[in-house]
N, C-alpha and C positions, 0 to 999 in steps of 0.2 A: 291361208289363215288356219291356224291350229284349231282343233275342235274345242280345246279348253277356252280359247279366246271367244269363240262363238257362244259358249254357255255362259261365260262371264258377262258378255254383252246382253244376253237374254235375261240374266239375273238382275243386272243393273237396270235394264229397261222395265222389267216387271216391278222392281222396287220403286222406281220413279212413278210408274202408273199408279201403284198402290198409294203412294204419298199424295199424288195429285187428286186422287179420288175424294179426299177429305175436304179439299179446298172449296168446291161448290157449296157443300153443306155449311162450312164455316161462314162463307160469304152470305148465304141466304139467312142463316141464323142472326148474323150481325146486322144485316140490312133490315130484316123484319122485326128485330128485337123480340123474337118469339122462339121459344125452344120446346113448345108443347109436344111436337112430333118426335123429339129425340128420346129414345128409350134409354133410361138409366142402366137397365140390366145389360142391354147390348153394349153400351160404352164400357161398362165395368168388365164384362167378359172379354171384349176386344183388348182392353188394356192389359188384362192378365195374360192373354195369349201372346200379345206382342212383347210383353216383358219376358216371358219364358223363351220366346224365340231369340230375343236380344241376349239373354244370358247364355243360350247355346251358341250364338254367333260369337260372343266374346270368348267363350271357351275354345272354339275351333279357330278363332282369329280370322273370321270371314268378313273382310272389310265391307263388301257389298251389303250383307245382311246387317252389319253393325250400323252403317250409315242409314240404310233404308228404314230399319226398325226404329232407330233413334229418332229420325224425322217423323215417322208415322206416330210414334208415342207422343212426340211434342204436339203434333196436329190434333191428336185425339184428346190430349190434355187441354188444348185450347177449346175444343168442343165441350168438354166437361165444364170448363170454366164459364163458357157462354150459357150452358144449360143452367148452371147454378145462378148466374147473374140475371138471367131473364125468366127464371121460374115464376110462376104465378103464386102470389101470396094470397091466401084466403082473406076475404073481406072481414074486417073487424079484428084482425091480428097483425102484430108487427114485431 
């Protein structure tokens, strides 16, 4: 096996693990209908970073990073949507 193939497999595996890391948080947030513990700043910074990496991956045409970051961005967007949907609204306001 060529060294290039080994590193492609490592990159693919790493991308899949990063994508999978969001799934438990999405499931917990959806199940509990509570997003109080999700940091908006964290999610915003994460989205910016992943967007920049995706733009770089598109530039260099690296399919592993394009697909991995595209999926990660989608999962993070779902978390942001859940955070917005389940945010606490102060009593007396609507």
